[in-house]
N, CA, C and O of each residue as an XYZ file, in Angstrom:
424
protein
N       1.034    -11.748     12.039
C       1.424    -12.042     10.665
C       0.691    -11.138      9.687
O       1.261    -10.725      8.678
N      -0.572    -10.825      9.977
C      -1.364     -9.997      9.067
C      -0.783     -8.598      8.937
O      -0.668     -8.074      7.830
N      -0.414     -7.989     10.063
C       0.144     -6.634     10.013
C       1.452     -6.640      9.236
O       1.684     -5.751      8.416
N       2.305     -7.621      9.477
C       3.577     -7.716      8.750
C       3.331     -7.888      7.253
O       4.007     -7.270      6.430
N       2.368     -8.722      6.911
C       2.047     -8.927      5.493
C       1.566     -7.626      4.852
O       1.947     -7.301      3.727
N       0.719     -6.880      5.584
C       0.233     -5.608      5.055
C       1.365     -4.594      4.890
O       1.397     -3.864      3.900
N       2.281     -4.542      5.834
C       3.398     -3.596      5.737
C       4.299     -3.952      4.563
O       4.698     -3.076      3.795
N       4.620     -5.232      4.422
C       5.446     -5.671      3.287
C       4.717     -5.390      1.975
O       5.320     -4.905      1.018
N       3.427     -5.694      1.933
C       2.649     -5.443      0.714
C       2.659     -3.965      0.364
O       2.857     -3.606     -0.797
N       2.451     -3.111      1.344
C       2.397     -1.672      1.069
C       3.731     -1.157      0.547
O       3.772     -0.436     -0.450
N       4.813     -1.518      1.209
C       6.124     -1.031      0.774
C       6.481     -1.519     -0.617
O       7.001     -0.758     -1.434
N       6.202     -2.788     -0.889
C       6.580     -3.314     -2.203
C       5.641     -2.830     -3.303
O       6.081     -2.634     -4.436
N       4.359     -2.634     -2.998
C       3.464     -2.098     -4.024
C       3.839     -0.664     -4.368
O       3.896     -0.298     -5.542
N       4.092      0.137     -3.359
C       4.454      1.532     -3.609
C       5.776      1.610     -4.350
O       5.909      2.394     -5.290
N       6.756      0.812     -3.946
C       8.049      0.824     -4.637
C       7.890      0.402     -6.096
O       8.482      1.013     -6.986
N       7.098     -0.633     -6.344
C       6.886     -1.088     -7.724
C       6.175     -0.053     -8.568
O       6.556      0.192     -9.712
N       5.152      0.549     -8.013
C       4.421      1.581     -8.761
C       5.283      2.820     -8.970
O       5.217      3.460    -10.019
N       6.099      3.158     -7.957
C       6.983      4.309     -8.100
C       7.989      4.086     -9.225
O       8.330      5.026     -9.943
N       8.467      2.852     -9.386
C       9.406      2.559    -10.473
C       8.769      2.871    -11.828
O       9.405      3.469    -12.696
N       7.510      2.463    -12.003
C       6.813      2.768    -13.254
C       6.609      4.274    -13.406
O       6.806      4.830    -14.487
N       6.215      4.925    -12.316
C       6.027      6.380    -12.323
C       7.322      7.065    -12.756
O       7.311      7.971    -13.590
N       8.437      6.616    -12.177
C       9.726      7.224    -12.480
C      10.084      7.088    -13.958
O      10.618      8.021    -14.559
N       9.793      5.940    -14.536
C      10.099      5.732    -15.951
C       9.186      6.580    -16.837
O       9.665      7.275    -17.734
N       7.894      6.529    -16.594
C       6.922      7.179    -17.476
C       6.862      8.687    -17.247
O       6.856      9.453    -18.210
N       6.818      9.119    -16.005
C       6.600     10.536    -15.714
C       7.876     11.344    -15.532
O       7.885     12.552    -15.765
N       8.959     10.680    -15.117
C      10.196     11.411    -14.836
C      11.306     11.107    -15.827
O      12.415     11.625    -15.698
N      11.013     10.263    -16.820
C      12.013      9.954    -17.835
C      13.141      9.058    -17.342
O      14.241      9.085    -17.894
N      12.880      8.274    -16.318
C      13.899      7.368    -15.791
C      14.214      6.239    -16.765
O      13.467      5.978    -17.708
N      15.330      5.583    -16.513
C      15.747      4.464    -17.343
C      14.723      3.338    -17.267
O      14.198      3.054    -16.190
N      14.432      2.691    -18.397
C      13.525      1.537    -18.373
C      14.027      0.391    -17.488
O      13.252     -0.498    -17.137
N      15.296      0.402    -17.130
C      15.822     -0.625    -16.228
C      15.165     -0.554    -14.847
O      15.197     -1.531    -14.098
N      14.572      0.589    -14.506
C      13.822      0.712    -13.255
C      12.649     -0.270    -13.223
O      12.173     -0.638    -12.149
N      12.183     -0.692    -14.401
C      11.030     -1.590    -14.450
C      11.345     -2.978    -13.922
O      10.444     -3.669    -13.446
N      12.590     -3.403    -13.993
C      12.956     -4.736    -13.486
C      12.730     -4.857    -11.975
O      12.030     -5.771    -11.542
N      13.298     -3.967    -11.167
C      12.977     -4.063     -9.736
C      11.520     -3.701     -9.455
O      10.938     -4.175     -8.479
N      10.931     -2.860    -10.309
C       9.527     -2.504    -10.122
C       8.612     -3.707    -10.256
O       7.734     -3.918     -9.420
N       8.810     -4.490    -11.294
C       7.994     -5.691    -11.497
C       8.257     -6.704    -10.383
O       7.329     -7.350     -9.894
N       9.513     -6.840     -9.987
C       9.847     -7.755     -8.883
C       9.132     -7.338     -7.600
O       8.620     -8.185     -6.868
N       9.098     -6.044     -7.331
C       8.398     -5.541     -6.146
C       6.914     -5.851     -6.202
O       6.315     -6.218     -5.190
N       6.321     -5.708     -7.371
C       4.890     -5.978     -7.498
C       4.574     -7.467     -7.322
O       3.499     -7.822     -6.838
N       5.498     -8.323     -7.709
C       5.312     -9.762     -7.481
C       5.361    -10.058     -5.980
O       4.543    -10.823     -5.468
N       6.317     -9.454     -5.281
C       6.396     -9.640     -3.824
C       5.132     -9.094     -3.163
O       4.606     -9.706     -2.233
N       4.650     -7.962     -3.630
C       3.407     -7.373     -3.110
C       2.253     -8.369     -3.188
O       1.560     -8.607     -2.199
N       2.057     -8.942     -4.356
C       0.949     -9.888     -4.540
C       1.120    -11.106     -3.639
O       0.148    -11.599     -3.067
N       2.331    -11.582     -3.515
C       2.584    -12.723     -2.656
C       2.356    -12.404     -1.186
O       1.848    -13.243     -0.442
N       2.722    -11.210     -0.763
C       2.559    -10.827      0.647
C       1.097    -10.855      1.065
O       0.777    -11.261      2.182
N       0.210    -10.428      0.176
C      -1.210    -10.410      0.537
C      -1.781    -11.806      0.752
O      -2.818    -11.953      1.399
N      -1.127    -12.828      0.224
C      -1.625    -14.190      0.442
C      -1.395    -14.655      1.879
O      -1.965    -15.662      2.298
N      -0.563    -13.932      2.642
C      -0.299    -14.289      4.033
C      -1.262    -13.629      5.015
O      -1.163    -13.848      6.222
N      -2.183    -12.828      4.511
C      -3.175    -12.193      5.380
C      -4.188    -13.235      5.818
O      -4.731    -13.982      5.004
N      -4.432    -13.271      7.125
C      -5.370    -14.243      7.682
C      -6.793    -13.706      7.533
O      -7.281    -12.963      8.385
N      -7.441    -14.087      6.452
C      -8.822    -13.649      6.198
C      -9.558    -14.768      5.479
O      -8.967    -15.540      4.724
N     -10.868    -14.837      5.731
C     -11.680    -15.882      5.113
C     -11.935    -15.595      3.635
O     -12.190    -16.515      2.858
N     -11.867    -14.331      3.249
C     -12.147    -13.957      1.861
C     -11.063    -13.004      1.357
O     -10.681    -12.066      2.056
N     -10.580    -13.245      0.167
C      -9.540    -12.395     -0.412
C     -10.015    -10.954     -0.535
O      -9.257    -10.026     -0.252
N     -11.247    -10.760     -0.950
C     -11.771     -9.408     -1.118
C     -11.737     -8.610      0.170
O     -11.433     -7.417      0.152
N     -12.047     -9.253      1.292
C     -12.004     -8.561      2.585
C     -10.565     -8.203      2.946
O     -10.305     -7.108      3.445
N      -9.643     -9.107      2.701
C      -8.227     -8.832      2.976
C      -7.742     -7.668      2.133
O      -7.015     -6.805      2.623
N      -8.141     -7.638      0.865
C      -7.713     -6.568     -0.033
C      -8.349     -5.242      0.359
O      -7.688     -4.204      0.307
N      -9.616     -5.258      0.750
C     -10.312     -4.035      1.134
C      -9.690     -3.428      2.386
O      -9.469     -2.218      2.449
N      -9.410     -4.258      3.372
C      -8.803     -3.764      4.602
C      -7.399     -3.234      4.336
O      -6.966     -2.278      4.980
N      -6.696     -3.835      3.408
C      -5.350     -3.383      3.035
C      -5.371     -1.956      2.500
O      -4.379     -1.237      2.615
N      -6.479     -1.545      1.923
C      -6.564     -0.203      1.350
C      -6.195      0.892      2.336
O      -5.510      1.845      1.966
N      -6.633      0.779      3.577
C      -6.293      1.780      4.584
C      -4.802      1.828      4.869
O      -4.219      2.904      5.005
N      -4.188      0.652      4.958
C      -2.742      0.572      5.187
C      -1.997      1.167      3.995
O      -1.005      1.874      4.172
N      -2.471      0.884      2.790
C      -1.829      1.402      1.583
C      -1.865      2.924      1.560
O      -0.875      3.561      1.200
N      -2.979      3.503      1.936
C      -3.096      4.960      1.934
C      -2.115      5.566      2.931
O      -1.426      6.534      2.609
N      -2.048      5.011      4.130
C      -1.110      5.501      5.129
C       0.333      5.383      4.630
O       1.111      6.328      4.757
N       0.687      4.245      4.073
C       2.045      4.022      3.577
C       2.360      4.934      2.392
O       3.494      5.390      2.250
N       1.379      5.201      1.550
C       1.596      6.082      0.399
C       1.935      7.502      0.842
O       2.813      8.147      0.270
N       1.236      7.976      1.858
C       1.536      9.316      2.354
C       2.874      9.358      3.074
O       3.583     10.362      3.001
N       3.230      8.283      3.768
C       4.557      8.211      4.388
C       5.641      8.214      3.307
O       6.680      8.853      3.475
N       5.406      7.506      2.201
C       6.338      7.504      1.075
C       6.458      8.910      0.490
O       7.560      9.389      0.220
N       5.318      9.562      0.298
C       5.309     10.914     -0.260
C       6.177     11.844      0.596
O       6.938     12.656      0.070
N       6.051     11.714      1.911
C       6.791     12.567      2.825
C       8.270     12.162      2.880
O       9.157     13.003      2.735
N       8.525     10.864      3.092
C       9.891     10.393      3.286
C      10.746     10.342      2.035
O      11.932     10.668      2.080
N      10.154      9.934      0.913
C      10.923      9.742     -0.321
C      10.826     10.953     -1.238
O      11.827     11.394     -1.803
N       9.616     11.489     -1.385
C       9.421     12.595     -2.322
C       9.563     13.974     -1.666
O       9.612     14.993     -2.355
N       9.627     13.997     -0.340
C       9.830     15.258      0.354
C       8.621     16.182      0.389
O       8.765     17.384      0.613
N       7.432     15.631      0.169
C       6.202     16.428      0.207
C       5.467     16.075      1.497
O       5.033     14.939      1.687
N       5.335     17.061      2.374
C       4.697     16.817      3.672
C       3.182     16.737      3.511
O       2.579     17.611      2.888
N       2.562     15.694      4.070
C       1.103     15.593      4.008
C       0.453     16.765      4.744
O       0.977     17.249      5.747
N      -0.687     17.209      4.235
C      -1.403     18.300      4.896
C      -2.541     17.743      5.753
O      -2.698     16.528      5.871
N      -3.321     18.624      6.342
C      -4.392     18.179      7.238
C      -5.439     17.360      6.509
O      -6.057     16.481      7.109
N      -5.650     17.627      5.234
C      -6.633     16.864      4.461
C      -6.132     15.458      4.213
O      -6.903     14.499      4.253
N      -4.839     15.333      3.956
C      -4.241     14.001      3.824
C      -4.400     13.216      5.121
O      -4.780     12.045      5.104
N      -4.106     13.868      6.246
C      -4.191     13.200      7.545
C      -5.631     12.800      7.866
O      -5.884     11.686      8.323
N      -6.567     13.712      7.625
C      -7.970     13.405      7.909
C      -8.510     12.290      7.036
O      -9.219     11.404      7.513
N      -8.173     12.337      5.760
C      -8.620     11.285      4.848
C      -8.030      9.931      5.210
O      -8.702      8.905      5.118
N      -6.766      9.939      5.622
C      -6.121      8.696      6.037
C      -6.797      8.127      7.284
O      -7.061      6.928      7.363
N      -7.071      8.988      8.245
C      -7.739      8.531      9.470
C      -9.102      7.916      9.143
O      -9.464      6.874      9.689
N      -9.839      8.554      8.266
C     -11.146      8.037      7.861
C     -11.008      6.657      7.215
O     -11.792      5.752      7.501
N     -10.024      6.505      6.357
C      -9.813      5.218      5.690
C      -9.382      4.129      6.672
O      -9.792      2.976      6.537
N      -8.560      4.487      7.657
C      -8.144      3.504      8.650
C      -9.312      3.059      9.522
O      -9.389      1.895      9.914
N     -10.208      3.973      9.820
C     -11.415      3.588     10.557
C     -12.236      2.613      9.711
O     -12.723      1.604     10.221
N     -12.386      2.913      8.431
C     -13.110      2.009      7.538
C     -12.456      0.644      7.457
O     -13.144     -0.376      7.476
N     -11.126      0.613      7.366
C     -10.415     -0.667      7.315
C     -10.613     -1.450      8.604
O     -10.782     -2.669      8.570
N     -10.593     -0.756      9.748
C     -10.807     -1.431     11.034
C     -12.221     -2.024     11.115
O     -12.406     -3.115     11.655
N     -13.204     -1.313     10.585
C     -14.561     -1.848     10.577
C     -14.628     -3.120      9.729
O     -15.289     -4.088     10.106
N     -13.955     -3.114      8.604
C     -13.944     -4.294      7.744
C     -13.284     -5.470      8.463
O     -13.796     -6.589      8.427
N     -12.158     -5.219      9.109
C     -11.405     -6.294      9.755
C     -12.082     -6.800     11.025
O     -12.186     -8.007     11.243
N     -12.543     -5.865     11.862
C     -13.011     -6.245     13.199
C     -14.538     -6.295     13.341
O     -15.048     -6.600     14.419
N     -15.261     -6.000     12.267
C     -16.720     -6.033     12.338
C     -17.235     -7.426     12.664
O     -16.673     -8.423     12.211
N     -18.309     -7.493     13.454
C     -18.848     -8.815     13.806
C     -19.410     -9.524     12.580
O     -20.081     -8.916     11.747
N     -19.134    -10.782     12.488
C     -19.616    -11.599     11.380
C     -20.555    -12.670     11.967
O     -20.236    -13.309     12.970
N     -21.692    -12.845     11.334
C     -22.644    -13.822     11.856
C     -22.678    -14.999     11.047
O     -23.428    -15.929     11.342
């Protein structure tokens, strides 16, 4: 359930933020903000399904997933291929997220 929640959160957060980006930076219609805000609401709700004892830990671990999904969006939607620095930085962040999620707690 946690992985599914993170994937849904990442897709809806990126879609919602992209809607705002499109309006402000690309001159898109303000009507883009309606699905954008709806996506951000789904994003916030999805994170509540993460199985974690503390919200902050769930949000911190989500950061690695968000970075990976953002670069996939950049490549798939915007047509900009990630470079080696993007890949290396993403790998580093995923290792950090794994430490947060799987680190021993006493």
